[in-house]
N, C-alpha and C positions, 0 to 999 in steps of 0.2 A: 575707587577700589583698588586693591595694594593685595601684592602676591604673597608668598610664604616667606619673603624676606623684606616684606616691608616695601617695596617698588611698586608705583603705579601698575597696574596692567596693562598692556596694549589692547587698546581699542581702537577699533577702526571703524565707530560709529555708526551708520545705518548701513554700509556697505564695506563688505570683505576684499579688496583688491588680492586676487589669485597670483597675480604678476611676483609678490612681492613673496609667494614661498619656494622654500628650495627643494621640499618634497611634499608628497601629498601621500596620504592613506585614507581609506574606511573608518579604521579604530585605531587611537592610540592608547596603549596600556601603561601608564605608568607603574613601574615597580615589577618585579619580578619572582615574588613570589607564588606559594601555591596558590591564591588568589588572582592573582594577575596572568599568571601562566596559564589557568583554567580560563580565564574569561578570553585571554587569547587564543586559544587552542577551539573555545566552541564560537567565537566568530568567526575564526578562517574555517569551519569544517560543517556547523550549522548555517552558519549566517553567508559562506563563500565572501569573506572579506579579508579585503588587504589589511593587514595587522601588522603594527610595530611595536615591540615592547621595548621598552627605555629604562634602562638600571643606571642608577649615578654611580654604583661603586664598581670596582673591578670584576668581582663573583656574582652570579647570579645565584637565587636561592632565597634571598633575605634572609626570616627569622624561620622559617622552614624550616632550612638547611642547618638551621642551628636544633631544630625541634626532635621531639621522638617521632613526629609526625602522624600523631594520633587524631583520628575525627570523629568528634561525635554526631552519627547518622544515624538517629532512631530509625527503625521500623525500615534499614536496608534489607537487600535481598538474602546475604550474608547470613545474616543471623537468623532468618526464618528457615533457610536451606541446612544450620547449624543447628536447628531446635530449637533455638532461643524464642519464643515466642512471647509478642508483646502487642500492643492498642495503642492509637493514637490517645484514647482518651487516658493511657496510664501516663504516656509522656506529656500529654498537657498537664495533667494533677501533679505530675515531677516539677516540671516548670514552673506553675504557679506556686507550689510550696518552694520553691529556691528564689523567684523573683518577686513574690510580693505583689507592692505597688507597680513596680515597674513590668511585670507581664503584661503585655501584648495580645490580644486575641490572635487580630490579622496576620501581624508578624510572624505569631507561633505559628497558625493554620498554613502560611504561606511555607516556612521553613520545612514543615512536618510534610506538606506535600511533593516539596520538589525536593530535599534532600537523596531520599530512594530514587528518583529519577536519575538525578545526578549522578549518583554512584555507580547505578546500572548502566547508564550512558558512557560514562568516562572508561569503565573495567570493559564496553564492548568496543570501544575502537584502540584498547591498546596504552590508554594515557595514564592508569591506575591498574594495580593487583593488589586489591585492599585481603586483608586477613582478620577474621571476627576477634577480637580481645575477650578472651575468657575471664572478663572482670567487670566487677560493679559499676556503676555509675560514682563519680566523686564522693557525692552526699548520700550513701549506701541506706542511711536510718532513715530518709525523707519519703514523703509519700510519693507514690508511686518510681520508685526508684527500681532499677532492675538489676537482677543479679548477672547478667551477660548481654554480650551481643549488640550493646548500642554502637560501642566505640570499636573503630575498624586500626588495624594497623597497617603497614605496607611489609609487602615481600621486599625480599634483597632484590637488587637490579644491577645487571651486569653493565657500568658503565663506560665498558671499552664500546658499547655499542655505540657512542657519541663521539669516540673516534678522539681527538685532539681536544674536543668544544668540553670533554671532562675535567679538563684544570681549568675550567673556569665555573668550575661547581662549587658555591661555598663549601669550605671545611666545615665541620662537625668540630662541636664543642668539646673537651678533654671532658672525659666522662662517657662520651657516646663514641670514644677511635684512642687506639693504639698507638704509639711510635708517632704521633702526630695526624696521620691520615688512615691508618688501618682501622676501618669502621667495624663496630661489634653491633650487633641485631641485639636489642634489647629483651628478644624473646630469646636469645639462647645466650646471654650471659652466665647462666649459672655453669657452660661449659668452661668457659674461662677462668671461672673463679677456683673449677676443682677441675681440672683437665684431666687428674689421674686415677678420678672416681670412677671410669667406665670407659670402653674399647670406643663407644661412640664418642665420647667428650675429647678423647684423645687423638680420634683420628680429625675430628670437626676444626681441632688447636692445629694441627700439623697441616692439614690444606691450607688452613686457612693463612697461615705463616708463611708455607709456600706461594701461592697466590699473592701475597702481599710483595714479597720478594721481588716476583717476576713486573706485579707491576710496577714499582717504585724503577725499578730499571729502564721502564719504557715510557711511563707517563710522568715519572716524578712524584708520585702519589698514589696510595690504596685506589681500585677503582670496584670492587666488590661495597656499592651505595647500600648504606642502610639507612633504615627510619626515614627522617624529612629529607636526607639526601636521596634516598630511593623514589621517594614523591616527586622531588624536583627534577631527578633523572629524567623519568619516564613521562614528566612534561615537555621537559626539553626535547627529548627525542622526539614526542606526536607535536611538538610547534614547529620543528625544524621540517617536519615531514609533509607540513601542512603550508610550509612557504611564509611562517610568521618570520620577519623580521629582527634580529634581538640585536639589541647595543648595549653594550658596555660601558662603562666610565663615560655615561650621558646623563649628567644629571638634565632632568625636567625644571627650567627655571621659572618659569611662567606662563600662566594661559594667555591666549588669545582670543580677545572676546569681542562680537561683534552686536549689537544689541541687547547687552546683558547675556549673552549666550558663548559658551565658549565652541570656538570654532578652530582650534587649533593649538600649538603649544609651543614655546621654544625649549628647544634642547643645546646645550653646551656639548660637544666634541674638540677635541683637541682644540680648543683655544678659540676655537670657532663658535656664533651664536648661530644657529641654525632656526629658521619660521618654518613650521612643520603642521600643514592642513589637516585635521579632521574632518571628512567628509561627512559620517554618519556621529562620531561621538569618541569622547576620551573616557576612562575608566581609569581612575584615581585606585590605586594600589600599593600605594606606597609606604605601606609597615604604619607604623605608631609611632611613639613618641618618647620613648623613656630615654632615650639618649639627649632630649632637651634638657636642659639643666631648669631652665625658668616652666616648663611645661608639667613636667616631672614634679615640680613642688607645687603647681598648681592642683593636679589631678592625682597623685599617688601618694600614699601616705607613706610609701618607703622609698625615698627620693634618691638616695646616694649608692643605690647596689642594683645593678640590672646584667642579664647574660644575653641582652640584644645585642644584633650587629649594630655599629658604631654610626654608620649611616642613616637610623631609627628616629629622627629628629621633628618629626611632624610638620612635613612636609606640604602632605595630604590636607592634614588637618587644617592649617591657617590657611590653605588656598579653598576650601571648604567653606571656612568662617570668612573669607572676604568676598565670595560666592552669595553671602546670605544665609549657610549654613547656622545652625544652631547647637551649642552645645546646653548638656544639663547644667542646671546651677548650683547643684549640691555638691561640692567637690572639696578635699579630696573625700572620696567615697575609698572606706576602707574594704568593700565587699567586690568590687569593680576591677580587681587584679588578681593575678595567681603569684603566689610565694610559695617557697621550698627551700629546706637548708641547703646551702650552696656554700662549700669550702672556699678559700681563694689560694689560690697559689702564687706567690711572691717572687715574679721574674726581676726585679730589680728593686731598688730602693724606694721608686715612686711608681712602679707598675706591679699591679698582679691581674690574674686571670681567675674567673669563675671554673670550676674545678665540680661537675655535677656527679653526685652521687645517686646509688639505687638500693633499695632494700628488696634480695631475692625472695622471693616466696615459694616454698618449698612442694605447697600444694599445685602452683602454676607451673612451678618448673621455668619461670621467668622471673623478671622485675616489675617491681612496682613504682 
């Protein structure tokens, strides 16, 4: 077997030699997006485990930090508290209408059973602060679609709670911020587009500007984290409180295998390769593959443009394949990706950056 870089996996045969390890943890999490951080917080708090999160780039947050931070969590408690009625049967109908032959009853039932529990538990420990989005499902005309309530957003988060660690949270994409790092909550974009429309709009914009100036002088960036950054910020705070070890600039190079079982991982740090044991398990949460030219050609109908971080090279996918995982053969599949119109700004003759744009809904007072 070979790792995600084509090298033979470290295999200790029938016996793992404990003495060779530089560090030991109960759980190793590869990747620091919302999925990886949620797994780390859960293992540390509910499982009372010693957890390591390894991030190969200089900044935490992965694609989550770039995103709007919206999560599709049907049957969540916030929806019911705000009067959005729903049933598992309706959600199942919606999923079947959209997934067709790819619909899996067992997986759908597991998700519908546990997603509301996850949402409520994360809120109870302060790891999230969700807001129900007053907007319909993406495919509003499909059978079983809901008018509102299934998608939640994140309330803004005061990044100053992280101290200097806030500097290590990935910056948002242009379109979600102004002046490089002043975050703009998608629910309040109407205030920014028409700051003189009302006293409330003007007051909000002025207060935001003054806050940003103070933050920039002290932290070198804006600390009023919004959207996906808000989700990442709260999860990082919860992780640090739970004594989760966070390591950036630490790419997970290859798994250590004992009798076809992953028992650890090699991690590169400051030019050294560290062998780290995972006593209980490893969580692969290393993101997607849109920045890998080969994998993008194999699986995506639009290979040339992506707004995901440059670290999304498909490392976890290749490792999963090497360990016996199987990918669907019908590729590229034009329905298994998310696209939107996205102009780019030329930074030089050879480089450009995507710039997200939004349509403002007067009915919702927000962007969509």
